[in-house]
C-alpha positions in Angstrom: 1.3 3.4 27.3 3.5 4.5 24.4 3.7 2.6 21.1 6.1 3.2 18.2 5.1 2.6 14.6 7.5 2.3 11.8 5.7 3.0 8.5 7.7 2.3 5.4 6.2 3.6 2.2 7.4 3.1 -1.3 9.1 6.5 -1.4 9.6 7.5 2.3 9.3 6.2 5.8 8.6 7.5 9.3 8.6 6.6 12.9 5.5 7.8 14.8 4.9 7.6 18.5 1.3 6.9 19.7 0.2 8.0 23.2 -3.4 7.3 24.4 -4.8 9.5 27.1 -8.3 10.7 28.1 -10.0 8.8 25.3 -7.8 10.3 22.5 -4.8 9.1 20.6 -2.0 11.6 20.1 0.7 11.2 17.4 4.2 12.5 17.6 6.6 12.3 14.7 10.0 10.9 15.9 11.9 10.4 12.6 11.3 10.7 8.9 13.5 9.6 6.0 13.6 8.8 2.3 13.2 5.4 0.8 15.1 5.6 -2.5 15.7 2.4 -4.6 19.1 1.8 -6.1 19.8 0.4 -9.6 22.8 -1.9 -9.9 23.8 -3.6 -13.2 20.3 -3.1 -14.6 18.4 -4.4 -11.6 16.4 -2.1 -9.3 16.8 -2.9 -5.5 15.5 -1.7 -2.2 18.2 -0.4 0.0 17.0 -2.6 2.9 20.2 -2.1 4.9 19.8 1.6 4.9 16.1 1.1 5.9 17.2 -0.9 8.9 19.6 1.8 9.8 16.8 4.3 9.7 14.7 2.0 11.8 17.5 2.0 14.4 17.7 5.8 14.2 14.0 5.9 15.0 14.5 3.8 18.1 17.5 6.0 19.2 15.7 9.3 18.5 12.7 8.2 20.6 15.0 7.7 23.5 16.8 11.0 22.9 13.4 12.7 22.9 12.7 11.3 26.4 10.6 8.3 25.5 12.2 5.4 27.5 8.9 3.9 28.4 7.8 2.6 25.0 6.1 -0.8 25.5 5.8 -2.0 21.9 7.0 -1.5 18.3 5.3 -2.5 15.0 6.4 -2.3 11.4 4.4 -2.0 8.2 5.6 -1.8 4.6 4.4 -2.1 1.0 3.6 -5.7 -0.2 4.8 -8.4 -2.5 8.6 -7.9 -2.1 10.9 -10.2 -0.1 14.4 -11.0 1.0 16.1 -14.4 1.0 17.9 -15.7 4.2 20.3 -18.6 4.0 20.8 -21.4 6.6 23.3 -19.3 8.5 20.7 -16.5 8.9 22.4 -14.2 6.4 20.7 -12.0 3.8 21.3 -13.2 0.2 21.5 -9.8 -1.5 19.3 -6.7 -1.3 15.6 -7.4 -2.1 14.6 -6.5 -5.7 12.1 -3.7 -6.2 8.7 -4.5 -7.5 9.1 -2.1 -10.4 12.1 -4.0 -11.7 11.6 -5.3 -15.2 12.5 -8.9 -14.4 8.8 -9.8 -14.1 7.9 -8.6 -17.6 5.9 -11.3 -19.4 5.6 -13.5 -16.3 1.8 -13.3 -16.1 1.4 -14.8 -19.5 4.0 -17.5 -18.8 2.1 -18.3 -15.6 -1.1 -19.0 -17.6 0.8 -21.9 -19.3 1.2 -23.5 -15.9 -2.2 -22.6 -14.4 -5.1 -20.9 -16.1 -6.1 -17.4 -15.2 -9.4 -18.6 -13.9 -7.9 -21.2 -11.6 -5.3 -18.8 -10.3 -8.0 -16.3 -9.4 -10.3 -18.9 -7.9 -7.5 -20.2 -5.7 -6.0 -16.8 -4.7 -8.5 -14.1 -5.6 -5.7 -11.6 -6.3 -5.5 -8.8 -8.8 -3.3 -9.8 -11.7 -0.3 -7.4 -11.4 3.1 -8.4 -12.9 5.0 -7.7 -9.7 3.0 -10.1 -7.5 5.3 -12.3 -5.4 4.4 -15.4 -7.5 5.7 -13.8 -10.7 8.8 -12.5 -8.9 9.6 -16.1 -7.8 9.0 -17.3 -11.3 11.5 -14.7 -12.6 14.0 -15.7 -9.9 13.7 -19.3 -10.8 14.4 -18.4 -14.4 17.2 -15.9 -13.9 18.9 -16.8 -10.6 17.9 -20.3 -9.5 21.0 -20.6 -7.4 19.7 -18.0 -5.0 16.5 -20.0 -4.3 18.6 -23.1 -3.8 20.8 -21.3 -1.3 17.8 -19.8 0.5 16.5 -21.3 3.7 13.6 -18.8 4.1 12.0 -16.0 2.2 10.8 -13.1 4.4 8.5 -10.3 3.2 10.0 -6.9 3.9 8.3 -6.2 7.3 9.1 -9.8 8.4 12.7 -9.2 7.2 13.0 -6.0 9.3 11.4 -7.8 12.3 14.0 -10.6 11.9 16.8 -8.1 11.9 15.4 -6.6 15.1 14.5 -9.8 17.0 16.0 -12.8 15.3 12.5 -14.3 14.9 11.4 -15.6 11.5 7.6 -15.4 11.0 5.2 -14.6 8.2 2.4 -12.2 9.0 -1.0 -12.9 7.3 -1.8 -9.6 5.7 1.6 -9.1 4.1 1.5 -12.7 2.9 -1.9 -12.2 1.3 -0.3 -9.9 -1.3 1.8 -12.8 -2.7 -0.7 -14.6 -5.0 0.3 -17.7 -3.0 -2.5 -17.6 -0.4 -6.0 -18.9 -0.2 -8.2 -15.9 0.9 -10.8 -18.3 2.5 -8.3 -20.1 4.7 -5.9 -17.1 5.2 -3.1 -19.5 4.7 -0.7 -20.6 1.9 -2.2 -22.6 -0.9 -0.2 -25.8 -1.3 -1.5 -26.3 -4.9 0.1 -23.0 -6.0 3.4 -24.0 -4.5 3.3 -27.5 -6.1 2.2 -26.4 -9.6 4.7 -23.5 -9.8 7.6 -25.6 -8.4 8.1 -23.5 -5.3 9.3 -25.2 -2.1 6.4 -25.0 0.3 8.6 -24.4 3.4 10.3 -21.4 1.8 8.2 -19.1 3.9 8.1 -19.4 7.7 5.0 -20.2 9.8 2.2 -17.7 9.4 0.9 -15.6 12.3 -2.1 -13.4 12.7 -1.8 -9.6 12.9 -1.4 -8.6 16.5 1.0 -11.5 17.4 3.9 -10.7 19.8 7.0 -12.0 18.0 9.8 -11.1 20.4 11.9 -8.3 21.8 14.9 -6.4 20.5 18.1 -8.5 20.2 20.6 -7.6 22.9 23.1 -6.6 20.2 20.6 -3.9 18.9 20.0 -2.7 22.5 23.7 -2.5 23.2 24.6 -0.8 19.9 22.1 2.0 20.4 22.6 2.2 24.2 18.8 1.8 24.7 17.3 2.1 28.2 14.2 0.3 27.0 13.5 -3.0 25.2 9.9 -3.0 23.8 7.9 -6.0 22.7 7.9 -6.3 18.9 4.4 -7.0 17.5 3.6 -8.3 14.0 0.9 -5.7 13.3 -1.2 -5.7 10.2 2.1 -5.4 8.3 0.8 -4.6 4.8 0.6 -0.8 4.9 -2.9 -0.9 3.4 -4.1 -3.3 6.0 -2.9 -0.9 8.7 -4.5 2.0 6.9 -7.9 0.3 6.7 -7.8 -0.3 10.5 -7.6 3.5 10.8 -10.7 4.2 8.7 -13.0 6.0 11.1 -16.2 4.3 9.8 -19.3 4.3 11.9 -20.9 1.4 10.1 -19.9 -2.0 8.8 -20.5 -1.0 5.2 -18.1 1.6 3.9 -15.8 2.3 1.0 -12.3 3.5 1.5 -9.3 4.8 -0.5 -5.9 4.5 1.1 -4.2 7.2 -0.9 -0.4 7.3 -1.2 2.0 6.3 -4.0 -0.8 3.9 -4.9 -4.5 4.4 -4.4 -6.2 1.4 -3.0 -10.0 1.6 -3.3 -12.1 -1.1 -1.6 -14.3 -2.2 1.2 -13.8 -4.4 4.3 -15.8 -7.6 4.0 -16.4 -10.7 6.1 -15.7 -13.1 3.2 -13.6 -13.1 0.0 -15.2 -12.6 -3.4 -13.5 -14.8 -6.0 -16.3 -15.2 -8.5 -16.6 -14.2 -12.1 -17.6 -10.6 -11.5 -14.6 -9.9 -9.2 -12.2 -11.6 -11.7 -13.5 -9.7 -14.7 -13.0 -6.4 -12.8 -9.6 -7.6 -11.6 -10.3 -6.9 -7.9 -8.0 -8.3 -5.2 -8.9 -10.2 -2.0 -6.2 -9.4 0.6 -6.1 -10.2 4.2 -7.3 -7.8 6.9 -7.3 -7.6 10.6 -9.3 -10.2 12.6 -9.9 -12.5 9.5 -11.6 -9.9 7.4 -11.0 -9.4 3.6 -9.8 -6.2 1.9 -11.7 -6.4 -1.3 -10.0 -3.7 -3.3 -8.5 -2.3 -6.5 -5.0 -1.1 -6.9 -4.9 2.2 -8.9 -1.7 3.9 -9.8 -1.9 7.7 -9.9 -0.1 9.6 -7.1 3.0 7.7 -8.3 2.4 9.5 -11.6 2.3 12.9 -9.9 5.4 12.0 -7.9 7.2 11.2 -11.1 6.0 14.5 -12.8 7.3 16.4 -9.8 10.6 14.6 -10.0 10.9 15.5 -13.7 10.1 19.1 -13.0 12.5 19.2 -10.0 15.4 18.0 -12.3 14.7 20.9 -14.6 14.8 23.4 -11.7 11.1 23.8 -11.7 10.5 23.0 -8.0 7.0 23.0 -6.6 5.5 21.4 -3.5 2.6 18.9 -3.9 0.3 21.6 -2.5 1.4 24.1 -5.1 0.9 21.5 -7.9 -2.6 20.9 -6.7 -3.3 24.6 -6.6 -2.0 25.0 -10.1 -4.3 22.2 -11.2 -7.3 23.8 -9.6 -6.7 27.0 -11.6 -6.9 25.3 -15.0 -9.9 24.5 -17.2 -11.8 21.4 -16.1 -12.1 18.0 -17.8 -10.2 18.7 -21.0 -8.3 15.4 -21.2 -7.9 12.0 -19.5 -5.5 9.2 -19.1 -6.0 5.6 -17.8 -3.8 5.7 -14.7 -3.3 1.9 -14.9 -2.0 1.9 -18.4 1.4 0.1 -18.5 2.8 3.3 -20.2 2.8 4.9 -16.7 4.5 2.0 -14.8 8.2 2.8 -15.2 9.9 5.8 -13.7 11.3 8.8 -15.6 9.8 11.0 -18.4 6.3 10.9 -17.0 5.1 14.2 -18.3 6.1 13.2 -21.8 4.2 10.0 -21.5 1.1 11.7 -20.3 1.3 14.0 -23.4 1.9 11.0 -25.6 -1.2 9.2 -24.3 -3.4 12.3 -24.9 -2.0 12.9 -28.3 -2.5 9.2 -29.4 -6.1 9.2 -28.1 -7.0 12.4 -30.0 -7.4 14.6 -27.0 -6.2 18.0 -26.0 -2.5 17.7 -25.0 -1.8 19.3 -21.7 1.1 21.8 -21.7 1.4 23.6 -18.4 2.3 22.1 -15.1 -1.3 22.8 -13.9 -2.8 21.2 -17.0 -0.8 18.0 -16.7 -1.6 17.7 -13.0 -5.3 18.4 -13.5 -5.4 15.7 -16.2 -3.9 13.3 -13.7 -6.2 14.2 -10.8 -9.4 14.2 -12.8 -8.4 10.9 -14.4 -7.9 9.4 -11.0 -11.3 10.7 -9.8 -12.9 9.1 -12.9 -11.0 5.8 -12.2 -12.3 5.9 -8.6 -15.8 6.1 -9.9 -15.3 3.2 -12.3 -13.7 1.1 -9.5 -16.4 2.1 -6.9 -19.2 1.1 -9.4 -17.5 -2.3 -9.9 -17.1 -2.8 -6.2 -20.8 -2.2 -5.6 -21.7 -4.6 -8.4 -19.6 -7.3 -6.7 -21.0 -6.7 -3.3 -24.6 -6.2 -4.4 -25.2 -3.2 -2.2 -24.3 0.5 -2.2 -21.6 2.3 -0.3 -23.0 5.7 0.6 -19.8 7.4 1.8 -16.2 7.2 0.6 -13.5 7.6 3.2 -10.1 8.8 1.9 -7.2 8.2 4.3 -3.4 8.7 3.9 -1.4 11.4 2.4 -3.7 11.9 -0.5 -6.5 13.1 1.7 -4.6 16.4 2.1 -5.1 17.1 -1.6 -8.2 19.3 -1.6 -8.5 19.4 -5.3 -8.4 15.6 -5.7 -10.9 15.1 -2.9 -13.3 17.6 -4.5 -12.9 16.0 -7.9 -13.6 12.6 -6.4 -16.8 13.8 -4.7 -17.9 15.3 -8.0 -17.1 12.1 -10.0 -18.8 9.6 -7.6 -21.7 12.0 -6.7 -21.5 11.2 -3.0 -19.7 12.6 0.0 -16.0 12.1 0.5 -14.7 12.0 4.1 -11.0 12.9 4.2 -8.8 11.8 7.0 -6.8 10.9 9.0 -3.6 11.7 7.1 -1.3 9.3 9.0 -3.7 6.4 8.7 -1.1 3.7 8.2 0.8 4.7 11.3 -2.4 5.0 13.3 -3.6 1.6 12.2 -0.2 0.2 13.1 -0.4 1.8 16.6 -4.0 0.7 17.4 -3.1 -2.9 16.4 -0.4 -2.7 19.0 -2.8 -1.2 21.5 -5.2 -4.0 21.1 -2.4 -6.6 21.3 -1.2 -5.1 24.6 -4.7 -4.9 26.0 -5.0 -1.1 26.0 -8.0 -1.2 23.7 -10.5 -4.1 23.6 -11.2 -4.3 19.9 -11.2 -2.6 16.5 -14.6 -1.1 16.8 -13.5 0.8 19.9 -10.2 1.7 18.2 -12.1 3.3 15.2 -14.3 5.3 17.6 -11.1 6.6 19.3 -9.7 7.5 15.9 -12.8 9.4 14.9 -12.7 11.3 18.1 -9.0 12.0 17.8 -8.6 12.9 14.1 -11.7 14.8 12.7 -12.5 14.3 9.0 -13.0 17.0 6.4 -16.1 16.3 4.3 -16.4 17.2 0.6 -19.8 17.3 -1.1 -20.4 16.8 -4.8 -20.5 19.7 -7.3 -21.2 20.0 -11.0 -22.4 16.4 -11.1 -24.2 16.7 -14.5 -21.0 17.8 -16.2 -19.0 15.1 -14.5 -21.6 12.5 -15.5 -21.3 13.5 -19.2 -17.5 13.5 -19.0 -17.4 10.1 -17.4 -18.8 8.6 -20.6 -16.0 10.3 -22.5 -13.5 8.9 -20.0 -14.9 5.4 -20.5 -14.6 5.7 -24.3 -11.1 7.1 -24.2 -9.7 4.4 -21.8 -11.7 1.6 -23.5 -13.7 0.7 -20.4 
């Protein structure tokens, strides 16, 4: 059987074909495209109509490349963002980007309605200003007429599924990023809706990952001239949930980093953790496949490198990410640090200047060259990984002996080595296309081609071998970790 995964990241997207044969999964890239937000009148939007166009191009290119026997399609995207659909089924404007400033100050305003402690006990979500709850608060404040006109709100992958099939559903893992769900029941929390004045029927009925939600609308089939009409499956639609499905772990206790624009460090657990320790460390409890919990920490760093590269590109200093990593590796180690999650690094533009500002204001060496800036970012990320991993083990009450790194960041040899050094344990890097792979194996389980996730992970381990990094210079990294904690105020 052939399965087509559409993986929409925060900066790019791809259509990947998965074929299973002789115990191994083979991936073929069908289509790759940019995902560039658009600012209009001071508001940052996702160009969702362009994204749907690219989705259709992926379907068409698959056929053009001879794949007319695709049995299923699945879509995964980033979390929290949504589009509004009116009673006629029409989209009420392009969805707003989570980096838009409309949610500034909303977290503090939310505490006037419900305390921080109660919000966390009910939802178990990391407090981040772009969570869906805070976006809805901002929408009520700025554009209440849109909410009044809306019949349904659809998270981005649900919205794209709706464009494809006409079916309106809400998949569990993507909904779990909203700060409107109860992690114990895996459903919406009616108290959150009531207290924050959100209409409880705003989102459609929730479905589990792996649910078959329909087939392509005939209008889509006719427009593209398709000779096939696959089943559309609501996979683990949050991209991190799909990536975690692809972690080739051999035991039930493992730590992972899903490394892309964001780094998500966590573990797969049977139950949520919403106690005091998890709240103080600001960990999130998001939904995973088969009722599991993704207990994790969002860490913002490869975004910082992406923005540095964009700033250099604009000046005509064009380097690949591989070249940037090589330049970093050539510089002196552990000279300065930043806190990757400082709000200073949240907005786009001028990232290099802000890194230098942070170092200057904290009394450190100020990086000058491209390699020094990149090394500062990579080593800071490795230290932040150590901090988050230590907190994760404190919450769980047991150690996690190996860290799996999946996603695009696992190709960064320098970062993987720095991470092994910082955490003083092995780092297993791979697979690169973890999100697309997780998307595909969810489809394979849903269509009966694989029996369960344990088997799928064995297939992934056999199909995509990992590269293992062992710790080096651990005494030096231990000493510098104390400096990192002091500088970042941990």
